N, C-alpha and C positions, 0 to 999 in steps of 0.2 A: 824585812819580810820580802820574799820574792814576789814580783808582780806577775800577772798573767795577761796575755793578749786577749782579744775579743773572740778568737776562734774557739770552737767548742772543745777541741782536743786539749788546748792549752788550759782552758778553764777546768776541765775534768781532771787533768793532772794536778793542777794547783789545789783544787778543793778536795778531791778524793785520794788520789795516789800519794800526794805529798803531805796529806793530813792537815791542811790549813782549815778545812771545813767551811761552812757558810759564814761563820763568824770571821774567819780570816779574810774572806772576800768583802764582808761588810766593813771591817776595820780599815780597809783601804780607802774608804770614803765613797762607797758605791752609791750612786744616785738613781740607778735603774735596775730592773730585773733582767738578768741575762736570759736569752731565749731558752736555754736549757731548763729553766725553772718555770716557764710559763705553761700553765695547765690548760688543757682543752676546756672549752666552755662548760661541758657537762660535769667536769670534775671540780669546778670552782664553788666556793661557799658563798651563798647570797645572804650575808649577815642581816640586812634590813628586813628580809622576808621571813627569816627564821624566828620561831617563837621560842620562849624560854621555858624550860622545864619547871613546873610550878610545885611539884610535890615537895613537901618539907623533908628534911633529913630524918632518918630513923634513929631514935635514941636507944642505943644498945644497953644503957644502964638499966632500962626497964625490963630487960630479960630476967633480972633477979628479983622482980617484984610481982605484984598482982596483975600487971599488964603483960606478963610473959607471952600468953597465947596471942594477944593482939599484935605484938611485935613480931612474933614468928610468922603470923599471917601476912604482915606487911612485907617481910623479907621474901617470902615465897611468892607473893603476888608480883613483886617487882622483878624477881628472877624469871617469872613466867611471861611477863609482858615486855617491858623495856629492856631488861637484861642489865640495867644500870640502876644503882641507887646510892644515895649519900648517907653516911652514918656520922653521928656525933657521940661523945662519951664512949669512945672506942678503945681507950686504954693507951693511946699514944699522946703524950703531953703536947700541948700547943707550943710550948717553948721549944720542944724538940723539932717540931715541924718548921718553926722559924729558923732554927739552926741548920736544918736540912736545906732550906732555900739558900741561906748564906753560903753553905758549903758547895752547893751546885754552882753558884755564881763564881765562887773562888776557883773552882776547877776550870771552868770554861774561860776564865780571865787569864789563865796561864799563857805564856808564849806558845805559839803553835808547835814548836819543836819539842816542848815538854809534854804536850798531849799526844803528839804523833808517835811517841815511843810505844803507845798502847795499841797502835793500828793492828788489824788482823794480819797475821803472818810475821810480825816483828815483836809483838807484845811479849814482855818477859814472863808472862803467866797466861795459860789458857783460860784463867778465870776472868780476865779483864780484856775488853775490846772497846776501842774508841773508833768512831766512824761518823759517817754523815749519810743522810737520806736513808733508804731501806736496802734495796738491792740496786745500787746506782748503775751497775753494768747492764741491767735489764730494763730500766725505767725509761719510758718515753719522755717524761718530764720529772725532774728531780724534786725531792721534798726539801723544804726550807728548814732543815733541822740538823743539829749535831747531837751526838749522844755518847755516853760511856756506859757500857754494860758490865756489871760485876756479878759473877756467879758465886754462890755460897756453898762451901763444903764444911767448914768449921770456923770458929772464931779466930783461931791463930792464923789460918791462911788468909782470912779477910783482912786482918790487921797488917799482915806482912805484904800482901800482893795488891790490894786495892789501893788506888791513889791516896796518898796521905792527906790531901786536901779535903777528902770526904769520907775516908774509911771508917772512922770512929762513929760519926753521926749516922752514916748509912747503915752500919751494923746495928746500932741501937734502934733505929727505925724498924729494921727487919725483925729484931727480937721482940720489940714491944708490940708488933703487929701480929705475931704468930698465934697468940692465944685467941685473938679475935677471929683470925682466918679459920682456925680449927672449929671454933664455935659456929661460924656461918656454914661451913661445909657439913657439919653434923646436923644442922637444921635442915639443910637442903637435901641431903641424901642419907642422913643417919638412919632413917626408918627402913631403908632398903639395902643397907650394907653395914658391916661391922667396923669397929674402931681400927683394927689392924689394916683393913683395906683403905680407910681414910688416911692413915699414916703413910701408907705406900704411895698414895696419890699426891701427897704433899712433900715427897722426898726432895725435889729440886726447887730451889728458890733463887731468883735473880733480882737484883736491884738495878734499875736503869735510871740514869739522870739525863733528861732531855733538855736541850737548850734551843730556843727559837729566837734567833737574832731579830732585831727590827728589820722590817721589810719595806722598801720604797713603794711597793704596790701590793698590799695584801689581797686585793680582789683577784689578782692574776695567779696567785700561788696557793699552795697548801703546806702546812707544817708537817702533817702526816696524811697520807692518802687513805681513802676509805678501806677499812679492814675489820676483821674481828680478831680478838686475841685467841691463841691456840691452847692455853692452859686450862686449869680448873677455875681459878679466880685471879683477878688482878686487883690490887690495892693501889689507888692512885692519889697522890698529893698534888693538888693544884695550888699555884702560888698566889692566886687572888686576881690575876689579870684576865683570865678567861680565854676561851677559844676552843673548848671541847664540844663537839657536836655528835649526836647520836641519831641514827635513822629510826623513825617510828613508822611501822607499817600498819595501815588501817584497812578497812573493808574496801571492796571494789578495786583492789590492786593500787590503792592510793598510798603514798608515802611522803614523809616530810622529814627535814632535818631539824632537830631540837637542840638548842644550846643547853648544856649542863652548867649552870652558873657556879662559880666558886663561892663556897660558904665558909666563912672564917671558922677554923677549928675542925672542919669536916674532912672526911676521906671519901673518895668515890670507890665503890665496889663494882666490878665489872665481871659478868659471867663470861667464861671462855668456852671455846669450841668443845674442849674435852668434857666439860660439865654438861653441855647440850647432848653430847653423844652418850655419856653415862646415863643420863636421865631419859634417853630414847626420845629426845625432842621436847620433853616437858618444859625444861628451862631453855632459854634462848641466849646465845651469844650475840651481843648487839654489834651491829656494824657502826663504826664510829670513825671520826677524822678530826683533824685539828686545823684551825685557821691561824694565820700569822697576824701580826700587828705592826703598825708603823710607828707607834709611840714608845713602846717599852719592850725590851727583851724579856722573854718569858721562860720560866723553867717549870718542869713537872717531873715527879719522881714516882714511877710505878714499881711495885713489887709483883713479879710474876710467879705464881704458884703452879708448878707443872710436875707431871710424873717423871720418873727416871726413864731413860731412853729404852731400857729393856722391858718396860712394863707393857703388857698386852691390854689394849683398850677396846672395849665393846660395851653396848648397853648392859646395864646391870640386870641380872636375871629377873629380879622382882619387877623392874620397869617393863621388861618385855612381857612378862606374865600379865601385868596390868593392862597393857595395850593390845595384847594378842598377836603382835608382830614386831620384829626388830627392824628399825629403819636404818640402822648402820651396821656395818660388818666389823669383825674383829681385825685389829691390825697392831703392829708393833709401833710404839709411840715414836721411836727414832725415825721411822719412815714418814710419819705425819710431819714431824719437824723438818725433815729434809725437803719435803714437798713444799712446805710453807716458806721456808727461807731460801728456796731455790727459785722463787717466782716473785714478781712485783706485787704490790698491794692491788687487789682487785675485788673489793667487797668481801663477801663470804664464800668466794669460790673455793677456798681451801677446804671447806666441808665436803665438797664433791668427792674428795679422795676417800671419804669414809662411808659415803652413801651406798646402799645396796641397789 
């Protein structure tokens, strides 16, 4: 493996341009955090001071029984308040989730040159992108994360183009989650839109595998900076190590960061910006971020459910009628995506693009 010197340009070329990633840097025996990864004090995560989210996971199997209405209310309340909730009995076998974790570790354990073939601009398929941090060219401090993003068009393309170390299990994870995702979206906006509209909003699906290598000083870094997701919903598998934090806004402009603890067999559901806009602000996309660890490398696997690029997004008419005013304008979804991916993570600033 090629070494890098201590200057910032050499490090950037080694990690980003050449595709070695954070893992490649750590594998050299790194005992310190390079300056390029040290976050300003206000962006660091104070783990000892953060409380743990105490709400139990929502049992989705009860949607088919006498507790249906109670579970629906739990889902709606969580989407209206925190924007995050955990679910169990969701239709994705626990054994599959364990295989997903193994597959993610197998991919990121590959030699750097085998992962680097999927870098943006050289990847053999536009469906697959391997990278590090978020928008490294624009970030003041880099994120301590490597990832591979796999876009879904159909099963055959996924099995042909996605990395073979994870293609089969990632595809199965996506397919097993789809019924649950549709059911959740129907609960959240089914009363104010029809099934064909829901299908259109679920057109694009992406599976990401995120890898957070061990870090010499987790207190000085972040795995992912504070942001909200831009789609309808995100389904997230956590591997049991922990590190996901969500901002809770309280009265008198008070806010705090709450850790979402990994619960065995559960999945995390995350409201995205698009759902906040469609609901005219009834549901909230939660600002969240990820902390690094010094003891174990961590993986997480989100599925992003987003509209197609040509979809026009605006508050649903019934939501505007309910509120008497539209809080967001109509826009082409591709423009929203371009704005989001063209800037560094900065909380929920991406929503400013859609506000009236």
